[in-house]
C-alpha positions as CSV (number, residue, x, y, z in Angstrom):
1,M,97.9,61.4,-109.5
2,V,96.1,60.8,-112.7
3,Y,92.6,59.4,-112.2
4,I,92.0,56.0,-113.7
5,P,88.5,54.6,-113.8
6,K,88.1,51.5,-111.7
7,S,86.7,49.6,-114.8
8,Q,90.1,49.9,-116.4
9,I,92.0,48.4,-113.4
10,K,92.4,44.7,-112.5
11,E,93.4,44.9,-108.8
12,N,94.9,42.5,-106.2
13,Q,97.0,40.3,-108.5
14,Y,99.9,38.4,-107.0
15,T,103.1,36.9,-108.3
16,D,105.4,34.7,-106.2
17,G,108.4,35.6,-108.5
18,G,110.0,34.2,-111.5
19,T,108.0,35.9,-114.3
20,W,107.8,39.6,-113.3
21,S,110.6,42.2,-113.2
22,Y,110.9,46.0,-112.6
23,V,111.0,48.0,-115.8
24,K,113.6,50.4,-114.4
25,D,116.4,47.8,-113.7
26,N,115.0,44.3,-114.7
27,V,115.3,43.1,-111.1
28,G,112.7,40.3,-110.3
29,Y,109.6,41.3,-108.5
30,T,107.5,39.3,-105.9
31,G,104.3,40.6,-104.4
32,Y,101.0,42.3,-105.3
33,Y,100.4,44.2,-108.5
34,Y,97.6,45.6,-110.6
35,L,96.9,45.7,-114.4
36,L,95.6,48.5,-116.5
37,S,93.5,48.1,-119.7
38,N,96.4,49.3,-121.8
39,G,98.4,46.2,-120.8
40,K,100.8,47.9,-118.3
41,A,101.3,46.6,-114.8
42,Y,102.4,48.3,-111.5
43,T,103.4,47.2,-108.0
44,G,100.8,47.5,-105.3
45,K,97.3,46.1,-104.9
46,N,95.9,49.2,-106.6
47,P,96.9,52.8,-107.5
48,N,96.1,53.8,-103.9
49,T,98.8,51.5,-102.4
50,P,102.2,52.9,-103.3
51,P,104.9,52.5,-104.4
52,N,103.4,52.0,-107.8
53,E,106.4,51.1,-110.0
54,E,106.0,49.7,-113.5
55,I,106.8,46.0,-113.9
56,Y,106.6,43.6,-116.9
57,E,106.0,39.9,-117.4
58,Y,108.6,38.0,-119.4
59,T,108.8,34.4,-120.8
60,I,112.1,32.6,-121.2
61,S,112.4,30.9,-124.6
62,E,112.2,27.1,-124.3
63,P,115.7,25.4,-123.9
64,Y,117.1,22.9,-126.3
65,I,116.2,19.3,-125.3
66,P,118.7,16.7,-126.5
67,G,117.2,14.0,-128.6
68,E,114.3,16.1,-129.9
69,V,114.3,17.2,-133.5
70,Q,113.9,21.0,-133.5
71,P,113.9,23.3,-136.5
72,D,117.2,24.7,-137.7
73,I,119.1,23.1,-134.7
74,V,122.0,20.6,-135.3
75,Q,121.9,17.4,-133.4
76,F,125.1,16.8,-131.3
77,N,126.1,13.6,-129.5
78,D,126.8,15.4,-126.3
79,L,124.5,17.6,-124.2
80,W,124.6,21.3,-125.2
81,D,125.4,23.8,-122.4
82,T,124.5,27.4,-122.4
83,N,127.7,28.5,-124.1
84,D,127.1,26.1,-126.9
85,L,123.7,27.6,-127.5
86,Q,125.0,31.1,-127.4
87,I,127.8,30.3,-129.9
88,Y,125.4,28.5,-132.3
89,G,122.9,31.4,-131.9
90,R,125.5,33.9,-133.0
91,L,126.4,31.8,-136.0
92,K,122.7,31.7,-136.9
93,S,121.9,35.3,-135.9
94,T,119.5,34.0,-133.3
95,D,119.7,34.8,-129.6
96,Y,118.7,31.6,-127.8
97,G,119.1,33.4,-124.5
98,L,116.6,36.0,-125.4
99,L,113.8,36.8,-122.9
100,R,110.7,36.7,-125.2
101,A,107.5,38.5,-124.4
102,I,103.9,37.6,-124.7
103,P,101.6,40.3,-126.4
104,P,100.1,42.6,-123.8
105,L,96.5,43.8,-123.8
106,T,96.4,47.2,-125.5
107,K,93.1,48.6,-126.7
108,T,93.2,50.8,-129.8
109,I,91.0,53.9,-129.1
110,P,89.4,55.6,-132.2
111,T,90.5,59.1,-133.0
112,S,88.5,62.0,-134.3
113,E,89.8,61.2,-137.8
114,D,88.6,57.6,-137.4
115,Y,85.1,58.9,-136.6
116,E,85.3,61.1,-139.7
117,N,86.1,57.9,-141.7
118,Y,83.3,56.0,-140.0
119,T,85.5,53.0,-139.3
120,F,88.9,52.1,-137.7
121,K,91.1,49.1,-137.4
122,R,91.4,46.9,-134.3
123,Y,94.3,44.4,-133.8
124,F,94.1,41.0,-132.0
125,V,95.9,37.8,-131.5
126,V,94.5,34.4,-130.5
127,K,96.6,31.6,-129.1
128,V,97.3,28.7,-131.5
129,N,96.3,25.9,-129.1
130,E,93.8,27.8,-126.9
131,I,90.7,30.0,-127.4
132,V,92.4,32.9,-125.7
133,Y,92.2,36.3,-127.3
134,T,94.1,39.5,-126.6
135,E,93.5,42.9,-128.2
136,I,96.9,44.5,-129.0
137,S,98.5,47.6,-130.5
138,L,99.3,48.1,-134.2
139,E,103.0,48.0,-133.3
140,V,102.9,44.7,-131.6
141,Y,100.6,43.3,-134.3
142,N,103.2,44.2,-137.0
143,Q,106.0,42.7,-135.0
144,I,104.2,39.4,-134.4
145,N,103.0,39.3,-138.0
146,S,106.6,39.7,-139.1
147,Q,107.8,37.0,-136.6
148,N,110.0,39.4,-134.6
149,P,111.9,37.1,-132.2
150,V,111.3,39.6,-129.3
151,W,107.8,38.1,-129.1
152,M,106.6,34.5,-128.8
153,W,104.9,34.9,-132.2
154,E,104.7,31.2,-132.9
155,N,102.1,30.8,-130.2
156,Y,99.7,33.3,-131.7
157,I,97.6,34.0,-134.8
158,P,97.4,37.7,-135.5
159,F,94.3,39.2,-137.2
160,T,92.4,42.5,-137.5
161,L,88.8,43.8,-137.4
162,T,87.4,46.8,-139.3
163,W,85.1,48.3,-136.7
164,T,82.2,50.7,-137.6
165,L,81.8,53.8,-135.5
166,K,79.1,55.9,-137.0
167,G,75.9,55.6,-139.0
168,N,72.5,54.1,-138.6
169,I,72.6,52.2,-135.2
170,D,71.0,49.0,-136.5
171,S,73.4,48.9,-139.5
172,V,76.4,49.5,-137.3
173,F,75.3,46.8,-134.9
174,K,74.9,44.3,-137.7
175,S,78.1,45.3,-139.4
176,N,80.3,44.8,-136.3
177,N,78.5,41.6,-135.6
178,G,79.2,40.4,-139.1
179,M,82.9,41.4,-139.0
180,I,83.3,39.3,-135.9
181,F,81.6,36.4,-137.5
182,L,83.9,36.6,-140.6
183,A,87.0,37.0,-138.5
184,E,86.1,33.8,-136.5
185,K,85.6,32.0,-139.8
186,D,89.0,33.3,-141.2
187,I,91.0,32.3,-138.2
188,K,89.0,29.1,-137.7
189,R,88.3,29.9,-134.0
190,K,85.1,30.7,-132.1
191,G,84.7,32.9,-129.1
192,L,85.8,36.3,-130.3
193,D,82.3,37.6,-129.7
194,I,82.5,36.4,-126.1
195,Y,85.9,38.0,-125.6
196,L,84.3,41.3,-126.8
197,N,81.3,40.8,-124.6
198,K,79.1,40.9,-127.6
199,N,79.3,44.6,-127.4
200,Y,78.8,45.4,-131.1
201,L,78.2,49.1,-130.3
202,Q,81.5,49.7,-128.5
203,Y,82.9,53.1,-129.4
204,Y,79.7,53.9,-131.3
205,L,79.0,57.7,-131.7
206,Y,75.3,58.2,-130.9
207,P,73.5,61.1,-132.4
208,K,72.9,63.5,-129.5
209,K,69.3,64.0,-128.5
210,E,67.4,65.5,-125.5
211,N,63.9,65.8,-124.2
212,L,62.7,62.4,-125.4
213,F,60.0,60.2,-123.9
214,T,59.0,56.6,-124.3
215,D,55.8,54.9,-123.3
216,G,57.6,51.6,-123.1
217,G,58.8,48.8,-125.4
218,L,61.9,50.7,-126.6
219,L,64.3,50.8,-123.7
220,L,65.5,48.7,-120.7
221,D,66.9,49.9,-117.5
222,I,70.1,48.6,-115.8
223,A,68.0,45.8,-114.2
224,G,66.6,44.7,-117.5
225,N,63.1,46.1,-116.9
226,N,61.0,47.9,-119.4
227,Y,61.6,51.6,-119.1
228,I,58.9,54.2,-119.3
229,G,59.7,57.9,-118.9
230,S,61.9,60.7,-120.1
231,Y,65.3,60.0,-121.5
232,H,68.1,61.6,-123.6
233,V,70.8,60.2,-125.8
234,H,74.5,60.9,-124.9
235,E,77.1,60.8,-127.7
236,T,79.2,58.1,-126.1
237,Q,77.0,56.6,-123.3
238,G,73.8,56.2,-125.5
239,P,70.4,56.5,-124.0
240,M,70.2,57.6,-120.4
241,V,67.6,58.4,-117.7
242,G,66.3,62.0,-117.7
243,A,65.3,64.5,-120.3
244,M,68.7,66.3,-120.2
245,H,72.3,65.3,-119.6
246,T,73.6,66.6,-116.2
247,N,76.7,66.4,-114.1
248,T,74.9,64.3,-111.4
249,N,74.8,60.5,-111.5
250,H,72.1,59.1,-113.7
251,N,71.8,55.6,-115.2
252,R,72.3,54.3,-118.6
253,L,69.5,52.7,-120.6
254,F,69.6,50.1,-123.3
255,Y,67.8,49.6,-126.6
256,K,65.6,46.6,-126.0
257,R,66.0,45.2,-129.5
258,F,69.8,44.6,-128.9
259,Y,69.8,43.0,-125.5
260,R,68.1,40.2,-123.5
261,T,66.4,41.6,-120.5
262,E,68.0,39.3,-117.9
263,I,71.6,40.1,-118.6
264,I,72.7,43.8,-118.6
265,N,75.7,45.4,-116.9
266,S,75.4,49.1,-116.4
267,Q,79.1,49.8,-116.5
268,N,80.9,47.8,-119.2
269,Q,78.0,46.0,-120.9
270,T,79.7,42.8,-119.8
271,N,78.0,39.5,-120.6
272,I,75.4,41.1,-122.9
273,V,73.6,38.5,-124.9
274,V,72.2,39.2,-128.3
275,T,68.5,38.6,-128.9
276,E,67.5,35.5,-130.8
277,E,66.2,37.7,-133.6
278,T,69.6,39.4,-134.0
279,Q,71.4,36.1,-133.8
280,N,69.4,34.7,-136.7
281,Q,70.1,37.7,-139.0
282,E,72.0,37.3,-142.2
283,Y,75.5,38.6,-141.2
284,R,76.8,39.2,-144.7
285,S,73.9,41.5,-145.6
286,A,75.4,44.0,-143.1
287,L,78.6,44.3,-145.1
288,S,77.1,45.6,-148.3
289,P,78.1,49.2,-149.3
290,S,74.5,50.4,-148.7
291,N,74.7,49.5,-145.0
292,R,78.3,50.4,-144.1
293,G,78.0,54.2,-144.1
294,G,74.4,54.9,-143.2
295,S,72.9,58.1,-141.9
296,S,74.0,59.8,-138.7
297,S,70.6,61.3,-138.2
298,G,69.6,58.6,-135.7
299,G,67.3,56.6,-137.9
300,G,66.2,53.3,-136.4
301,Y,65.6,54.7,-132.9
């Protein structure tokens, strides 16, 4: 069995039927299931309760309602039945019996080539009538953007983020913060920063360092307390307790200037709140060419 970190699993979900089916044969499913961070779902409360068979959620396109004016649908005096819709659909090259899908959560993970380029593209949708965001794949983004009828594209606004991965840590933090701000302005929706947990350093490649020491004022521990002592900087985890990186469990640390002390989550940085000083910064200044690349030497630590 392939190991899946618990932080990437949403366990103990339940469906009473009607919207979930097995991938293998499209037969409806009722019972417990769990979700992975890539958007896929499997039967069972978690991976340790087999059988774990893949299922998917579907949405039936809304039926024709007599008397309502709908785009590109002719009004008949009598009620339409299913056969009428199928015949009309074939004439219009539209399948009104199509099971249409909602975009699944799929996180785009940066590649080594992305890190060489310092940035990569992330893809999202937000619901038209709700502040509900979903990160999606490039393939689904293109299909929704082109109004592919397989998806319920009319319920979503697709958009992208250019996410910075390397460089001076303060410039990267400000750049990603600014990109979120501009995206919210472009789609005329708030809350994208909340959806991303205000984690402006997600996927950031830290310059690796060891045998460091702080007298205080620089780092916070997982409880939000001022940290004094030895630490090292891991490439993906950032600052951590101890002078050297080891295979034994040791806690992460957080740069004080980026986080309020009272809200820090040691695993996913969930619910991190930006300091007032950072919130009041000029977002657009982070987007200038001089700040986008930056040095990878660890300046600003």
